[in-house]
mmCIF file as Biopython writes it, N, C-alpha, C and O atoms, coordinates in Angstrom:
data_model
#
loop_
_atom_site.group_PDB
_atom_site.id
_atom_site.type_symbol
_atom_site.label_atom_id
_atom_site.label_alt_id
_atom_site.label_comp_id
_atom_site.label_asym_id
_atom_site.label_entity_id
_atom_site.label_seq_id
_atom_site.pdbx_PDB_ins_code
_atom_site.Cartn_x
_atom_site.Cartn_y
_atom_site.Cartn_z
_atom_site.occupancy
_atom_site.B_iso_or_equiv
_atom_site.auth_seq_id
_atom_site.auth_asym_id
_atom_site.pdbx_PDB_model_num
ATOM 1   N N  . MET A ? 1  ? -5.617  -0.212  3.973  1.0 0.0 1  A 1 
ATOM 2   C CA . MET A ? 1  ? -3.777  -0.318  4.619  1.0 0.0 1  A 1 
ATOM 3   C C  . MET A ? 1  ? -3.133  -1.365  3.968  1.0 0.0 1  A 1 
ATOM 4   O O  . MET A ? 1  ? -3.840  -2.346  3.738  1.0 0.0 1  A 1 
ATOM 5   N N  . LYS A ? 2  ? -2.040  -1.402  3.635  1.0 0.0 2  A 1 
ATOM 6   C CA . LYS A ? 2  ? -1.584  -2.647  3.096  1.0 0.0 2  A 1 
ATOM 7   C C  . LYS A ? 2  ? -0.405  -2.847  4.183  1.0 0.0 2  A 1 
ATOM 8   O O  . LYS A ? 2  ? 0.090   -1.895  4.785  1.0 0.0 2  A 1 
ATOM 9   N N  . LEU A ? 3  ? 0.062   -4.439  4.401  1.0 0.0 3  A 1 
ATOM 10  C CA . LEU A ? 3  ? 1.272   -4.727  4.459  1.0 0.0 3  A 1 
ATOM 11  C C  . LEU A ? 3  ? 2.323   -5.275  3.589  1.0 0.0 3  A 1 
ATOM 12  O O  . LEU A ? 3  ? 2.021   -6.261  2.917  1.0 0.0 3  A 1 
ATOM 13  N N  . MET A ? 4  ? 3.349   -4.857  3.507  1.0 0.0 4  A 1 
ATOM 14  C CA . MET A ? 4  ? 3.995   -4.151  2.205  1.0 0.0 4  A 1 
ATOM 15  C C  . MET A ? 4  ? 5.304   -5.666  2.263  1.0 0.0 4  A 1 
ATOM 16  O O  . MET A ? 4  ? 5.999   -5.098  3.105  1.0 0.0 4  A 1 
ATOM 17  N N  . MET A ? 5  ? 5.845   -6.618  2.093  1.0 0.0 5  A 1 
ATOM 18  C CA . MET A ? 5  ? 7.257   -7.051  2.045  1.0 0.0 5  A 1 
ATOM 19  C C  . MET A ? 5  ? 8.072   -6.686  1.056  1.0 0.0 5  A 1 
ATOM 20  O O  . MET A ? 5  ? 7.820   -6.312  -0.089 1.0 0.0 5  A 1 
ATOM 21  N N  . PHE A ? 6  ? 9.282   -6.867  1.740  1.0 0.0 6  A 1 
ATOM 22  C CA . PHE A ? 6  ? 10.220  -6.183  1.372  1.0 0.0 6  A 1 
ATOM 23  C C  . PHE A ? 6  ? 11.693  -7.082  0.926  1.0 0.0 6  A 1 
ATOM 24  O O  . PHE A ? 6  ? 11.935  -7.781  1.911  1.0 0.0 6  A 1 
ATOM 25  N N  . LEU A ? 7  ? 12.572  -7.294  0.037  1.0 0.0 7  A 1 
ATOM 26  C CA . LEU A ? 7  ? 13.549  -7.876  0.406  1.0 0.0 7  A 1 
ATOM 27  C C  . LEU A ? 7  ? 14.402  -7.009  -0.115 1.0 0.0 7  A 1 
ATOM 28  O O  . LEU A ? 7  ? 14.080  -6.878  -1.296 1.0 0.0 7  A 1 
ATOM 29  N N  . GLY A ? 8  ? 15.719  -6.056  0.240  1.0 0.0 8  A 1 
ATOM 30  C CA . GLY A ? 8  ? 16.556  -5.414  0.326  1.0 0.0 8  A 1 
ATOM 31  C C  . GLY A ? 8  ? 15.606  -4.041  -0.120 1.0 0.0 8  A 1 
ATOM 32  O O  . GLY A ? 8  ? 14.938  -3.409  0.699  1.0 0.0 8  A 1 
ATOM 33  N N  . ASN A ? 9  ? 15.691  -3.702  -1.642 1.0 0.0 9  A 1 
ATOM 34  C CA . ASN A ? 9  ? 14.743  -2.645  -1.696 1.0 0.0 9  A 1 
ATOM 35  C C  . ASN A ? 9  ? 13.718  -3.109  -2.800 1.0 0.0 9  A 1 
ATOM 36  O O  . ASN A ? 9  ? 13.192  -2.144  -3.355 1.0 0.0 9  A 1 
ATOM 37  N N  . ASP A ? 10 ? 13.230  -4.536  -3.336 1.0 0.0 10 A 1 
ATOM 38  C CA . ASP A ? 10 ? 12.591  -5.270  -3.728 1.0 0.0 10 A 1 
ATOM 39  C C  . ASP A ? 10 ? 11.414  -5.248  -3.043 1.0 0.0 10 A 1 
ATOM 40  O O  . ASP A ? 10 ? 11.298  -6.126  -2.188 1.0 0.0 10 A 1 
ATOM 41  N N  . LEU A ? 11 ? 10.209  -4.235  -3.228 1.0 0.0 11 A 1 
ATOM 42  C CA . LEU A ? 11 ? 8.984   -4.365  -3.380 1.0 0.0 11 A 1 
ATOM 43  C C  . LEU A ? 11 ? 8.104   -6.099  -3.602 1.0 0.0 11 A 1 
ATOM 44  O O  . LEU A ? 11 ? 7.259   -6.092  -4.497 1.0 0.0 11 A 1 
ATOM 45  N N  . ILE A ? 12 ? 8.328   -7.712  -2.710 1.0 0.0 12 A 1 
ATOM 46  C CA . ILE A ? 12 ? 7.952   -8.755  -2.823 1.0 0.0 12 A 1 
ATOM 47  C C  . ILE A ? 12 ? 6.530   -8.878  -3.038 1.0 0.0 12 A 1 
ATOM 48  O O  . ILE A ? 12 ? 6.241   -9.636  -3.964 1.0 0.0 12 A 1 
ATOM 49  N N  . GLU A ? 13 ? 5.379   -8.234  -2.317 1.0 0.0 13 A 1 
ATOM 50  C CA . GLU A ? 13 ? 4.329   -8.517  -1.955 1.0 0.0 13 A 1 
ATOM 51  C C  . GLU A ? 13 ? 3.167   -7.667  -1.204 1.0 0.0 13 A 1 
ATOM 52  O O  . GLU A ? 13 ? 3.198   -7.770  0.022  1.0 0.0 13 A 1 
ATOM 53  N N  . ALA A ? 14 ? 2.362   -7.017  -1.632 1.0 0.0 14 A 1 
ATOM 54  C CA . ALA A ? 14 ? 1.843   -6.305  -0.329 1.0 0.0 14 A 1 
ATOM 55  C C  . ALA A ? 14 ? 0.337   -6.914  -0.677 1.0 0.0 14 A 1 
ATOM 56  O O  . ALA A ? 14 ? -0.130  -7.289  -1.753 1.0 0.0 14 A 1 
ATOM 57  N N  . VAL A ? 15 ? -0.278  -6.863  0.740  1.0 0.0 15 A 1 
ATOM 58  C CA . VAL A ? 15 ? -1.401  -7.275  1.179  1.0 0.0 15 A 1 
ATOM 59  C C  . VAL A ? 15 ? -2.209  -6.600  1.989  1.0 0.0 15 A 1 
ATOM 60  O O  . VAL A ? 15 ? -1.775  -5.943  2.936  1.0 0.0 15 A 1 
ATOM 61  N N  . PRO A ? 16 ? -3.750  -6.720  1.625  1.0 0.0 16 A 1 
ATOM 62  C CA . PRO A ? 16 ? -4.745  -5.599  2.469  1.0 0.0 16 A 1 
ATOM 63  C C  . PRO A ? 16 ? -4.699  -5.695  3.690  1.0 0.0 16 A 1 
ATOM 64  O O  . PRO A ? 16 ? -4.534  -6.869  4.018  1.0 0.0 16 A 1 
ATOM 65  N N  . VAL A ? 17 ? -4.784  -4.857  4.718  1.0 0.0 17 A 1 
ATOM 66  C CA . VAL A ? 17 ? -5.277  -5.329  6.096  1.0 0.0 17 A 1 
ATOM 67  C C  . VAL A ? 17 ? -5.980  -4.102  6.428  1.0 0.0 17 A 1 
ATOM 68  O O  . VAL A ? 17 ? -6.059  -3.019  5.848  1.0 0.0 17 A 1 
ATOM 69  N N  . GLU A ? 18 ? -6.563  -4.629  7.714  1.0 0.0 18 A 1 
ATOM 70  C CA . GLU A ? 18 ? -7.842  -3.350  8.088  1.0 0.0 18 A 1 
ATOM 71  C C  . GLU A ? 18 ? -7.477  -2.574  9.512  1.0 0.0 18 A 1 
ATOM 72  O O  . GLU A ? 18 ? -7.534  -2.728  10.732 1.0 0.0 18 A 1 
ATOM 73  N N  . ALA A ? 19 ? -7.167  -1.873  8.754  1.0 0.0 19 A 1 
ATOM 74  C CA . ALA A ? 19 ? -7.185  -0.758  10.176 1.0 0.0 19 A 1 
ATOM 75  C C  . ALA A ? 19 ? -6.988  -1.021  11.471 1.0 0.0 19 A 1 
ATOM 76  O O  . ALA A ? 19 ? -6.028  -1.003  12.242 1.0 0.0 19 A 1 
ATOM 77  N N  . GLU A ? 20 ? -8.551  -1.364  11.543 1.0 0.0 20 A 1 
ATOM 78  C CA . GLU A ? 20 ? -9.031  -1.135  12.907 1.0 0.0 20 A 1 
ATOM 79  C C  . GLU A ? 20 ? -8.846  -2.451  13.730 1.0 0.0 20 A 1 
ATOM 80  O O  . GLU A ? 20 ? -9.116  -2.588  14.923 1.0 0.0 20 A 1 
ATOM 81  N N  . ARG A ? 21 ? -8.318  -3.428  12.852 1.0 0.0 21 A 1 
ATOM 82  C CA . ARG A ? 21 ? -7.787  -4.816  13.769 1.0 0.0 21 A 1 
ATOM 83  C C  . ARG A ? 21 ? -6.159  -4.948  13.950 1.0 0.0 21 A 1 
ATOM 84  O O  . ARG A ? 21 ? -5.673  -5.932  14.507 1.0 0.0 21 A 1 
ATOM 85  N N  . LEU A ? 22 ? -5.192  -3.652  13.327 1.0 0.0 22 A 1 
ATOM 86  C CA . LEU A ? 22 ? -3.652  -3.263  13.537 1.0 0.0 22 A 1 
ATOM 87  C C  . LEU A ? 22 ? -3.985  -3.992  14.670 1.0 0.0 22 A 1 
ATOM 88  O O  . LEU A ? 22 ? -3.747  -5.200  14.637 1.0 0.0 22 A 1 
ATOM 89  N N  . ARG A ? 23 ? -4.696  -3.311  16.081 1.0 0.0 23 A 1 
ATOM 90  C CA . ARG A ? 23 ? -3.975  -3.338  17.636 1.0 0.0 23 A 1 
ATOM 91  C C  . ARG A ? 23 ? -4.409  -4.613  17.876 1.0 0.0 23 A 1 
ATOM 92  O O  . ARG A ? 23 ? -4.053  -5.093  18.952 1.0 0.0 23 A 1 
ATOM 93  N N  . ILE A ? 24 ? -5.164  -5.364  17.073 1.0 0.0 24 A 1 
ATOM 94  C CA . ILE A ? 24 ? -4.938  -7.362  17.528 1.0 0.0 24 A 1 
ATOM 95  C C  . ILE A ? 24 ? -4.068  -7.713  17.715 1.0 0.0 24 A 1 
ATOM 96  O O  . ILE A ? 24 ? -3.460  -7.857  16.655 1.0 0.0 24 A 1 
ATOM 97  N N  . PRO A ? 25 ? -3.184  -8.163  19.015 1.0 0.0 25 A 1 
ATOM 98  C CA . PRO A ? 25 ? -2.373  -8.512  19.121 1.0 0.0 25 A 1 
ATOM 99  C C  . PRO A ? 25 ? -2.233  -9.985  17.592 1.0 0.0 25 A 1 
ATOM 100 O O  . PRO A ? 25 ? -3.174  -10.559 17.044 1.0 0.0 25 A 1 
ATOM 101 N N  . GLY A ? 26 ? -1.010  -10.131 17.381 1.0 0.0 26 A 1 
ATOM 102 C CA . GLY A ? 26 ? -1.214  -11.601 16.389 1.0 0.0 26 A 1 
ATOM 103 C C  . GLY A ? 26 ? -1.732  -11.291 14.682 1.0 0.0 26 A 1 
ATOM 104 O O  . GLY A ? 26 ? -1.639  -12.013 13.689 1.0 0.0 26 A 1 
ATOM 105 N N  . TYR A ? 27 ? -2.252  -10.020 14.842 1.0 0.0 27 A 1 
ATOM 106 C CA . TYR A ? 27 ? -3.224  -9.984  13.571 1.0 0.0 27 A 1 
ATOM 107 C C  . TYR A ? 27 ? -2.045  -9.733  12.286 1.0 0.0 27 A 1 
ATOM 108 O O  . TYR A ? 27 ? -1.885  -10.538 11.369 1.0 0.0 27 A 1 
ATOM 109 N N  . LEU A ? 28 ? -1.151  -8.236  12.464 1.0 0.0 28 A 1 
ATOM 110 C CA . LEU A ? 28 ? -0.283  -8.808  11.479 1.0 0.0 28 A 1 
ATOM 111 C C  . LEU A ? 28 ? 1.001   -9.644  11.482 1.0 0.0 28 A 1 
ATOM 112 O O  . LEU A ? 28 ? 1.849   -9.541  10.596 1.0 0.0 28 A 1 
ATOM 113 N N  . GLY A ? 29 ? 1.100   -10.480 12.527 1.0 0.0 29 A 1 
ATOM 114 C CA . GLY A ? 29 ? 2.040   -11.530 12.569 1.0 0.0 29 A 1 
ATOM 115 C C  . GLY A ? 29 ? 1.414   -12.591 11.831 1.0 0.0 29 A 1 
ATOM 116 O O  . GLY A ? 29 ? 2.183   -13.309 11.191 1.0 0.0 29 A 1 
ATOM 117 N N  . SER A ? 30 ? 0.159   -12.853 11.779 1.0 0.0 30 A 1 
ATOM 118 C CA . SER A ? 30 ? -0.511  -13.965 10.546 1.0 0.0 30 A 1 
ATOM 119 C C  . SER A ? 30 ? -0.055  -13.714 9.404  1.0 0.0 30 A 1 
ATOM 120 O O  . SER A ? 30 ? -0.028  -14.688 8.651  1.0 0.0 30 A 1 
ATOM 121 N N  . PHE A ? 31 ? 0.405   -12.521 8.897  1.0 0.0 31 A 1 
ATOM 122 C CA . PHE A ? 31 ? 0.085   -12.198 7.838  1.0 0.0 31 A 1 
ATOM 123 C C  . PHE A ? 31 ? 1.885   -12.310 7.311  1.0 0.0 31 A 1 
ATOM 124 O O  . PHE A ? 31 ? 2.226   -12.237 6.131  1.0 0.0 31 A 1 
ATOM 125 N N  . LYS A ? 32 ? 2.681   -12.464 8.270  1.0 0.0 32 A 1 
ATOM 126 C CA . LYS A ? 32 ? 3.935   -11.886 7.994  1.0 0.0 32 A 1 
ATOM 127 C C  . LYS A ? 32 ? 4.246   -13.436 7.770  1.0 0.0 32 A 1 
ATOM 128 O O  . LYS A ? 32 ? 4.687   -14.003 6.771  1.0 0.0 32 A 1 
ATOM 129 N N  . ARG A ? 33 ? 3.810   -14.033 9.243  1.0 0.0 33 A 1 
ATOM 130 C CA . ARG A ? 33 ? 4.257   -15.807 8.768  1.0 0.0 33 A 1 
ATOM 131 C C  . ARG A ? 33 ? 3.973   -16.643 7.334  1.0 0.0 33 A 1 
ATOM 132 O O  . ARG A ? 33 ? 4.686   -17.571 6.950  1.0 0.0 33 A 1 
ATOM 133 N N  . THR A ? 34 ? 2.583   -16.043 6.492  1.0 0.0 34 A 1 
ATOM 134 C CA . THR A ? 34 ? 2.597   -16.408 5.758  1.0 0.0 34 A 1 
ATOM 135 C C  . THR A ? 34 ? 3.346   -16.272 4.492  1.0 0.0 34 A 1 
ATOM 136 O O  . THR A ? 34 ? 3.841   -17.200 3.853  1.0 0.0 34 A 1 
ATOM 137 N N  . LEU A ? 35 ? 3.375   -15.078 4.212  1.0 0.0 35 A 1 
ATOM 138 C CA . LEU A ? 35 ? 4.152   -14.520 3.309  1.0 0.0 35 A 1 
ATOM 139 C C  . LEU A ? 35 ? 5.855   -15.086 3.447  1.0 0.0 35 A 1 
ATOM 140 O O  . LEU A ? 35 ? 6.576   -15.578 2.579  1.0 0.0 35 A 1 
ATOM 141 N N  . LYS A ? 36 ? 6.118   -14.808 4.813  1.0 0.0 36 A 1 
ATOM 142 C CA . LYS A ? 36 ? 7.663   -15.778 4.815  1.0 0.0 36 A 1 
ATOM 143 C C  . LYS A ? 36 ? 7.664   -17.128 4.243  1.0 0.0 36 A 1 
ATOM 144 O O  . LYS A ? 36 ? 8.489   -17.860 3.696  1.0 0.0 36 A 1 
ATOM 145 N N  . GLN A ? 37 ? 6.453   -17.181 4.569  1.0 0.0 37 A 1 
ATOM 146 C CA . GLN A ? 37 ? 6.149   -19.817 4.336  1.0 0.0 37 A 1 
ATOM 147 C C  . GLN A ? 37 ? 6.358   -18.949 2.748  1.0 0.0 37 A 1 
ATOM 148 O O  . GLN A ? 37 ? 7.404   -18.987 2.100  1.0 0.0 37 A 1 
ATOM 149 N N  . LYS A ? 38 ? 5.226   -18.264 2.376  1.0 0.0 38 A 1 
ATOM 150 C CA . LYS A ? 38 ? 5.005   -18.324 0.722  1.0 0.0 38 A 1 
ATOM 151 C C  . LYS A ? 38 ? 6.366   -17.969 -0.245 1.0 0.0 38 A 1 
ATOM 152 O O  . LYS A ? 38 ? 6.514   -18.544 -1.323 1.0 0.0 38 A 1 
ATOM 153 N N  . TYR A ? 39 ? 7.398   -16.905 0.283  1.0 0.0 39 A 1 
ATOM 154 C CA . TYR A ? 39 ? 8.798   -16.810 -0.614 1.0 0.0 39 A 1 
ATOM 155 C C  . TYR A ? 39 ? 10.062  -17.135 0.255  1.0 0.0 39 A 1 
ATOM 156 O O  . TYR A ? 39 ? 11.096  -16.471 0.333  1.0 0.0 39 A 1 
ATOM 157 N N  . LYS A ? 40 ? 9.683   -18.533 1.014  1.0 0.0 40 A 1 
ATOM 158 C CA . LYS A ? 40 ? 10.855  -19.265 1.734  1.0 0.0 40 A 1 
ATOM 159 C C  . LYS A ? 40 ? 12.061  -18.740 1.050  1.0 0.0 40 A 1 
ATOM 160 O O  . LYS A ? 40 ? 12.907  -17.894 1.338  1.0 0.0 40 A 1 
ATOM 161 N N  . ASP A ? 41 ? 11.742  -19.944 -0.474 1.0 0.0 41 A 1 
ATOM 162 C CA . ASP A ? 41 ? 12.785  -20.009 -0.928 1.0 0.0 41 A 1 
ATOM 163 C C  . ASP A ? 41 ? 13.572  -18.798 -1.607 1.0 0.0 41 A 1 
ATOM 164 O O  . ASP A ? 41 ? 14.789  -18.876 -1.776 1.0 0.0 41 A 1 
ATOM 165 N N  . MET A ? 42 ? 12.813  -17.635 -2.006 1.0 0.0 42 A 1 
ATOM 166 C CA . MET A ? 42 ? 13.463  -15.930 -2.284 1.0 0.0 42 A 1 
ATOM 167 C C  . MET A ? 42 ? 14.191  -16.167 -0.731 1.0 0.0 42 A 1 
ATOM 168 O O  . MET A ? 42 ? 15.262  -16.774 -0.762 1.0 0.0 42 A 1 
ATOM 169 N N  . ILE A ? 43 ? 13.801  -15.833 0.303  1.0 0.0 43 A 1 
ATOM 170 C CA . ILE A ? 43 ? 14.578  -15.359 1.268  1.0 0.0 43 A 1 
ATOM 171 C C  . ILE A ? 43 ? 15.496  -16.025 1.585  1.0 0.0 43 A 1 
ATOM 172 O O  . ILE A ? 43 ? 16.287  -15.294 2.182  1.0 0.0 43 A 1 
ATOM 173 N N  . GLN A ? 44 ? 15.971  -17.327 1.511  1.0 0.0 44 A 1 
ATOM 174 C CA . GLN A ? 44 ? 17.122  -17.918 1.765  1.0 0.0 44 A 1 
ATOM 175 C C  . GLN A ? 44 ? 17.938  -17.602 0.552  1.0 0.0 44 A 1 
ATOM 176 O O  . GLN A ? 44 ? 19.042  -17.107 0.777  1.0 0.0 44 A 1 
ATOM 177 N N  . GLN A ? 45 ? 17.657  -17.761 -0.463 1.0 0.0 45 A 1 
ATOM 178 C CA . GLN A ? 45 ? 18.638  -17.416 -1.578 1.0 0.0 45 A 1 
ATOM 179 C C  . GLN A ? 45 ? 19.399  -15.786 -1.402 1.0 0.0 45 A 1 
ATOM 180 O O  . GLN A ? 45 ? 20.605  -15.551 -1.463 1.0 0.0 45 A 1 
ATOM 181 N N  . TYR A ? 46 ? 18.192  -14.719 -1.151 1.0 0.0 46 A 1 
ATOM 182 C CA . TYR A ? 46 ? 18.314  -13.346 -0.915 1.0 0.0 46 A 1 
ATOM 183 C C  . TYR A ? 46 ? 19.717  -13.602 0.168  1.0 0.0 46 A 1 
ATOM 184 O O  . TYR A ? 46 ? 20.750  -12.997 -0.119 1.0 0.0 46 A 1 
ATOM 185 N N  . GLY A ? 47 ? 19.702  -14.403 1.255  1.0 0.0 47 A 1 
ATOM 186 C CA . GLY A ? 47 ? 20.435  -14.200 2.552  1.0 0.0 47 A 1 
ATOM 187 C C  . GLY A ? 47 ? 20.335  -13.221 3.657  1.0 0.0 47 A 1 
ATOM 188 O O  . GLY A ? 47 ? 20.964  -13.029 4.697  1.0 0.0 47 A 1 
ATOM 189 N N  . MET A ? 48 ? 19.115  -12.553 2.945  1.0 0.0 48 A 1 
ATOM 190 C CA . MET A ? 48 ? 18.897  -11.677 3.997  1.0 0.0 48 A 1 
ATOM 191 C C  . MET A ? 48 ? 17.231  -11.705 4.624  1.0 0.0 48 A 1 
ATOM 192 O O  . MET A ? 48 ? 16.267  -12.110 3.974  1.0 0.0 48 A 1 
ATOM 193 N N  . PRO A ? 49 ? 17.175  -11.144 6.106  1.0 0.0 49 A 1 
ATOM 194 C CA . PRO A ? 49 ? 15.418  -11.532 6.711  1.0 0.0 49 A 1 
ATOM 195 C C  . PRO A ? 49 ? 14.682  -10.245 5.698  1.0 0.0 49 A 1 
ATOM 196 O O  . PRO A ? 49 ? 15.148  -9.192  5.263  1.0 0.0 49 A 1 
ATOM 197 N N  . ALA A ? 50 ? 13.502  -10.809 5.587  1.0 0.0 50 A 1 
ATOM 198 C CA . ALA A ? 50 ? 12.414  -9.738  4.493  1.0 0.0 50 A 1 
ATOM 199 C C  . ALA A ? 50 ? 12.076  -8.913  6.160  1.0 0.0 50 A 1 
ATOM 200 O O  . ALA A ? 50 ? 12.133  -9.277  7.334  1.0 0.0 50 A 1 
ATOM 201 N N  . GLU A ? 51 ? 11.604  -7.252  5.206  1.0 0.0 51 A 1 
ATOM 202 C CA . GLU A ? 51 ? 11.355  -6.572  5.992  1.0 0.0 51 A 1 
ATOM 203 C C  . GLU A ? 51 ? 10.243  -6.350  5.365  1.0 0.0 51 A 1 
ATOM 204 O O  . GLU A ? 51 ? 10.010  -6.594  4.181  1.0 0.0 51 A 1 
ATOM 205 N N  . PHE A ? 52 ? 8.995   -5.525  6.757  1.0 0.0 52 A 1 
ATOM 206 C CA . PHE A ? 52 ? 7.810   -5.390  6.709  1.0 0.0 52 A 1 
ATOM 207 C C  . PHE A ? 52 ? 7.272   -3.682  6.777  1.0 0.0 52 A 1 
ATOM 208 O O  . PHE A ? 52 ? 7.625   -2.890  7.651  1.0 0.0 52 A 1 
ATOM 209 N N  . LEU A ? 53 ? 6.749   -3.507  6.130  1.0 0.0 53 A 1 
ATOM 210 C CA . LEU A ? 53 ? 6.043   -1.778  6.403  1.0 0.0 53 A 1 
ATOM 211 C C  . LEU A ? 53 ? 4.787   -1.903  6.413  1.0 0.0 53 A 1 
ATOM 212 O O  . LEU A ? 53 ? 4.617   -2.747  5.533  1.0 0.0 53 A 1 
ATOM 213 N N  . VAL A ? 54 ? 3.826   -1.649  6.795  1.0 0.0 54 A 1 
ATOM 214 C CA . VAL A ? 54 ? 2.755   -0.955  7.163  1.0 0.0 54 A 1 
ATOM 215 C C  . VAL A ? 54 ? 2.360   0.224   6.217  1.0 0.0 54 A 1 
ATOM 216 O O  . VAL A ? 54 ? 3.095   1.207   6.314  1.0 0.0 54 A 1 
ATOM 217 N N  . VAL A ? 55 ? 1.517   0.293   5.480  1.0 0.0 55 A 1 
ATOM 218 C CA . VAL A ? 55 ? 1.271   2.046   4.432  1.0 0.0 55 A 1 
ATOM 219 C C  . VAL A ? 55 ? -0.209  2.343   4.579  1.0 0.0 55 A 1 
ATOM 220 O O  . VAL A ? 55 ? -1.051  1.446   4.619  1.0 0.0 55 A 1 
ATOM 221 N N  . ASN A ? 56 ? -0.540  3.844   4.670  1.0 0.0 56 A 1 
ATOM 222 C CA . ASN A ? 56 ? -1.721  3.906   3.848  1.0 0.0 56 A 1 
ATOM 223 C C  . ASN A ? 56 ? -1.811  4.720   2.551  1.0 0.0 56 A 1 
ATOM 224 O O  . ASN A ? 56 ? -1.717  5.938   2.399  1.0 0.0 56 A 1 
ATOM 225 N N  . PRO A ? 57 ? -2.040  3.630   1.551  1.0 0.0 57 A 1 
ATOM 226 C CA . PRO A ? 57 ? -1.607  4.338   0.263  1.0 0.0 57 A 1 
ATOM 227 C C  . PRO A ? 57 ? -2.416  4.836   -0.371 1.0 0.0 57 A 1 
ATOM 228 O O  . PRO A ? 57 ? -2.220  5.091   -1.559 1.0 0.0 57 A 1 
ATOM 229 N N  . GLU A ? 58 ? -3.714  5.153   0.345  1.0 0.0 58 A 1 
ATOM 230 C CA . GLU A ? 58 ? -5.019  6.403   0.007  1.0 0.0 58 A 1 
ATOM 231 C C  . GLU A ? 58 ? -4.000  7.882   0.495  1.0 0.0 58 A 1 
ATOM 232 O O  . GLU A ? 58 ? -3.229  8.126   1.423  1.0 0.0 58 A 1 
ATOM 233 N N  . PRO A ? 59 ? -4.374  8.429   -0.380 1.0 0.0 59 A 1 
ATOM 234 C CA . PRO A ? 59 ? -3.818  10.266  -0.115 1.0 0.0 59 A 1 
ATOM 235 C C  . PRO A ? 59 ? -4.613  10.690  0.799  1.0 0.0 59 A 1 
ATOM 236 O O  . PRO A ? 59 ? -5.759  10.319  1.050  1.0 0.0 59 A 1 
ATOM 237 N N  . PRO A ? 60 ? -3.898  11.578  1.356  1.0 0.0 60 A 1 
ATOM 238 C CA . PRO A ? 60 ? -4.599  11.950  2.967  1.0 0.0 60 A 1 
ATOM 239 C C  . PRO A ? 60 ? -6.100  12.439  2.377  1.0 0.0 60 A 1 
ATOM 240 O O  . PRO A ? 60 ? -6.274  12.567  1.166  1.0 0.0 60 A 1 
ATOM 241 N N  . LYS A ? 61 ? -7.323  12.736  3.506  1.0 0.0 61 A 1 
ATOM 242 C CA . LYS A ? 61 ? -8.657  13.598  3.320  1.0 0.0 61 A 1 
ATOM 243 C C  . LYS A ? 61 ? -8.505  14.795  4.334  1.0 0.0 61 A 1 
ATOM 244 O O  . LYS A ? 61 ? -8.466  14.964  5.552  1.0 0.0 61 A 1 
ATOM 245 N N  . VAL A ? 62 ? -8.394  16.072  2.334  1.0 0.0 62 A 1 
ATOM 246 C CA . VAL A ? 62 ? -7.837  17.096  2.483  1.0 0.0 62 A 1 
ATOM 247 C C  . VAL A ? 62 ? -9.594  17.919  3.782  1.0 0.0 62 A 1 
ATOM 248 O O  . VAL A ? 62 ? -10.733 17.605  3.435  1.0 0.0 62 A 1 
ATOM 249 N N  . PRO A ? 63 ? -9.468  18.512  4.604  1.0 0.0 63 A 1 
ATOM 250 C CA . PRO A ? 63 ? -11.110 19.373  4.865  1.0 0.0 63 A 1 
ATOM 251 C C  . PRO A ? 63 ? -11.394 20.007  4.017  1.0 0.0 63 A 1 
ATOM 252 O O  . PRO A ? 63 ? -10.381 20.318  3.390  1.0 0.0 63 A 1 
ATOM 253 N N  . GLU A ? 64 ? -12.809 20.661  3.346  1.0 0.0 64 A 1 
ATOM 254 C CA . GLU A ? 64 ? -13.150 21.480  2.525  1.0 0.0 64 A 1 
ATOM 255 C C  . GLU A ? 64 ? -13.308 22.863  3.017  1.0 0.0 64 A 1 
ATOM 256 O O  . GLU A ? 64 ? -14.289 23.176  3.692  1.0 0.0 64 A 1 
ATOM 257 N N  . LYS A ? 65 ? -12.206 23.859  2.647  1.0 0.0 65 A 1 
ATOM 258 C CA . LYS A ? 65 ? -12.353 24.886  3.580  1.0 0.0 65 A 1 
ATOM 259 C C  . LYS A ? 65 ? -13.968 25.936  3.154  1.0 0.0 65 A 1 
ATOM 260 O O  . LYS A ? 65 ? -14.300 25.934  1.969  1.0 0.0 65 A 1 
ATOM 261 N N  . LYS A ? 66 ? -14.721 26.636  4.024  1.0 0.0 66 A 1 
ATOM 262 C CA . LYS A ? 66 ? -15.719 26.717  4.380  1.0 0.0 66 A 1 
ATOM 263 C C  . LYS A ? 66 ? -15.186 28.392  4.156  1.0 0.0 66 A 1 
ATOM 264 O O  . LYS A ? 66 ? -14.166 28.639  4.799  1.0 0.0 66 A 1 
ATOM 265 N N  . ASN A ? 67 ? -15.931 29.966  3.049  1.0 0.0 67 A 1 
ATOM 266 C CA . ASN A ? 67 ? -16.217 30.486  2.985  1.0 0.0 67 A 1 
ATOM 267 C C  . ASN A ? 67 ? -17.196 31.442  4.191  1.0 0.0 67 A 1 
ATOM 268 O O  . ASN A ? 67 ? -17.714 32.508  3.859  1.0 0.0 67 A 1 
#
């Protein structure tokens, strides 16, 4: 899975995250804080808050059909 940071319609960075740890409080927050700090100047220039999205970029696994 990946945590993606957007400014407007622009993808700024995508970082890998562990799906099993998503339920742990603060797990995603630590990544978000790091990304916000890393791109602090860019966020200030843009004038809008960063948006975050968690996605699984892998195609879904389709079970094989048995005849």
